[in-house]
N, C-alpha and C positions, 0 to 999 in steps of 0.2 A: 179736459183732463182724462176722460175715458178713451179718447181716440188712440193714444199711444199703446193702450193695452190690447188693441186689436192686432197690432203687428206681431207680437209674440205668439198669439193664438193662431194667426194665419201662417206664420213660419212653422209652428209645430204641426199644423195640419198638412202642410206641403211636405214636410219631412216624413211624417207617418205614411202619407200616400206613396211617396217614393220608395220607402222601405217595404211597404206591402207589395208594390209592383215588382220589386226585385225578388221578394220572397215567393211570389206566385209564378211558377214556371209556366211558360206558354205550352199548351198542349199541341201535339202534332197530329194532323189528320192522316188516317191510314185506312185502306181497304184490304181486307184479308180475303184472297181468292184461293181457297184451298180445296182441291178436288181429289178425293180418294179414287184409286183405280176401281173400275166397275166390272171388269170381266176377268176373273171373278171379283166380287166385291172385296176390296182391301180393308179388312176389319181393323187391322193395326193402323193403317193409314187414316181410317175414319176416326179412331181414337186420337191420333196425332192431330188431325185437323181441328177437332173439338177442343183439344188442349191448347192449341195455338191461338184459336179465337178467344178462349177464356183467359189466357195469359195476357193478351193485349187488352182485353176488356177490363181486367183488374188493375192494369197499370194506370197510375195517375198522369202519366206522360202522354197518353194517346187517347184519341177518340175515333170511333168508327164512322166512316162515310161510305155512301154507295159508290160503286165503280164509276158511275157517270157523273159524279160530283164535279161541278164546274170550277171549284176552287183548287188551289195548289194542294196536292196530297201525295203520299206514297202509296204504292200498291205492292203487296207481297203475294206473288203468284206461286202457288205450291201445287205440284202434282205428285201423287204417290202411286206406287205400284207394288203389288204383293211380291215379296221376295220368297219367304217361306210361309206357306198358308197358315194364317192364324198365329204366327210366331214373330216374323219380322216384315218390315216394309222399307222400301227405298223411297227417298224423297228428293225431288229436284225443286230448288227454291230460287226464284229470281226477284230481286227488289228493283222496282222502277219508281220514277218520280213522274207524276202527271201534272202538266201545266193547265192553265185555265181553259185552254181549247182542247183538252184531253189528249194532247200529244204526249207520248211516254218517252222518257229518257232512261236508258239502262244505267243502273247504279252498281249492282254486284249480284253474284249468283253463287250457290252452294249446292252440293249434293251430300246426302247422308243416308244412313241406314239406322233404323231403331227397332228394338224389340218391344213386344207387348208390355213388358214391365217398365219400359223407359220412355213411353210416349210423352208423358208430362215433362220429364227432364229434358227430352230432345226439343220440345216446344219452347221451353225456357231458354235453352242454349241458342236456338235460332233467333229468338227475340233479342237476346243479348248481342249477338253478332249484328243483326239488323239495326238495333238501337245504336250501336257504335257507328255504323255507316251513316244513319240518318242524322246523328248528332254532328258528325263532321260537316255534312251538307248544310245543316241548319245554322252553323256558325258562319258560313260564307254568305 
């Protein structure tokens, strides 16, 4: 008599597991390679790089991996150069996808300029654009 009661419990467990799996988004591996200009030191670029790393670290959609990670991951290469000393910085950003053998595939690139007051906003904007590109590739 008790055997039939096992089936509804098993069915509910399977449904709950499936719902949880759908509700828990898969995190995407990413390496942030952000290098502020050094000659002279790009102080705005340094703030931008810190803000970019922090923005991705706070995101529930991403986790950081080392550049040499053997798994599939994205790499965000950013180089900055001082535009107006202490006031603005120019950034060149390239998004690549790295395979398990560390071969990189070009995905997209952007250039931008930001001021000292907008480093955090610029980092969030770059993350938004990169997120859009990575989401497209992750669906395929």
